One Martini backbone bead per residue (centre of mass of N, CA, C, O) as a GRO file, in nm:
protein
   64
    1UNK     BB    1  -1.170  -1.337  -0.497
    2UNK     BB    2  -1.237  -0.987  -0.435
    3UNK     BB    3  -1.561  -0.862  -0.364
    4UNK     BB    4  -1.697  -0.521  -0.377
    5UNK     BB    5  -1.948  -0.274  -0.239
    6UNK     BB    6  -1.977   0.097  -0.164
    7UNK     BB    7  -2.197   0.235  -0.397
    8UNK     BB    8  -2.016   0.232  -0.699
    9UNK     BB    9  -1.978  -0.055  -0.747
   10UNK     BB   10  -1.813  -0.323  -0.836
   11UNK     BB   11  -1.512  -0.473  -0.711
   12UNK     BB   12  -1.197  -0.638  -0.806
   13UNK     BB   13  -0.972  -0.889  -0.668
   14UNK     BB   14  -0.708  -1.091  -0.822
   15UNK     BB   15  -0.567  -1.418  -0.765
   16UNK     BB   16  -0.319  -1.610  -0.923
   17UNK     BB   17  -0.235  -1.951  -0.933
   18UNK     BB   18  -0.050  -2.225  -1.041
   19UNK     BB   19  -0.235  -2.372  -0.837
   20UNK     BB   20  -0.469  -2.527  -0.694
   21UNK     BB   21  -0.677  -2.478  -0.385
   22UNK     BB   22  -0.829  -2.775  -0.394
   23UNK     BB   23  -0.610  -2.964  -0.173
   24UNK     BB   24  -0.691  -3.018   0.136
   25UNK     BB   25  -0.582  -2.736   0.239
   26UNK     BB   26  -0.460  -2.481   0.404
   27UNK     BB   27  -0.510  -2.120   0.373
   28UNK     BB   28  -0.381  -1.794   0.336
   29UNK     BB   29  -0.601  -1.508   0.373
   30UNK     BB   30  -0.587  -1.155   0.260
   31UNK     BB   31  -0.825  -0.894   0.304
   32UNK     BB   32  -0.831  -0.542   0.195
   33UNK     BB   33  -0.988  -0.220   0.286
   34UNK     BB   34  -0.937   0.114   0.200
   35UNK     BB   35  -0.929   0.430   0.086
   36UNK     BB   36  -0.709   0.363  -0.155
   37UNK     BB   37  -0.745   0.031  -0.133
   38UNK     BB   38  -0.729  -0.308  -0.251
   39UNK     BB   39  -0.644  -0.639  -0.116
   40UNK     BB   40  -0.478  -0.962  -0.210
   41UNK     BB   41  -0.379  -1.264  -0.029
   42UNK     BB   42  -0.208  -1.586  -0.102
   43UNK     BB   43  -0.004  -1.692   0.076
   44UNK     BB   44   0.310  -1.661  -0.113
   45UNK     BB   45   0.184  -1.506  -0.323
   46UNK     BB   46   0.130  -1.264  -0.516
   47UNK     BB   47  -0.033  -0.987  -0.496
   48UNK     BB   48  -0.327  -0.771  -0.514
   49UNK     BB   49  -0.412  -0.439  -0.647
   50UNK     BB   50  -0.679  -0.190  -0.603
   51UNK     BB   51  -0.773   0.103  -0.678
   52UNK     BB   52  -0.953   0.354  -0.580
   53UNK     BB   53  -1.188   0.548  -0.668
   54UNK     BB   54  -1.215   0.890  -0.681
   55UNK     BB   55  -1.555   0.867  -0.650
   56UNK     BB   56  -1.566   0.726  -0.393
   57UNK     BB   57  -1.653   0.594  -0.100
   58UNK     BB   58  -1.557   0.625   0.239
   59UNK     BB   59  -1.829   0.586   0.385
   60UNK     BB   60  -2.042   0.383   0.541
   61UNK     BB   61  -2.390   0.291   0.518
   62UNK     BB   62  -2.527   0.130   0.826
   63UNK     BB   63  -2.877   0.184   0.839
   64UNK     BB   64  -2.991  -0.110   0.668
   0.00000   0.00000   0.00000
């Protein structure tokens, strides 16, 4: 689960795998957020993509 909030409420991207990931092995995870969407990929499993809301914030306010 990739959860983030850029000022207009939390959004989540979730990848479900057929087997549990707590198997004492390393896994490759890639989470990305850009202006258009957020995506999450785990190992070789199909990824998940969540479109950004049309009224969402583009620039982060990192002054506090």
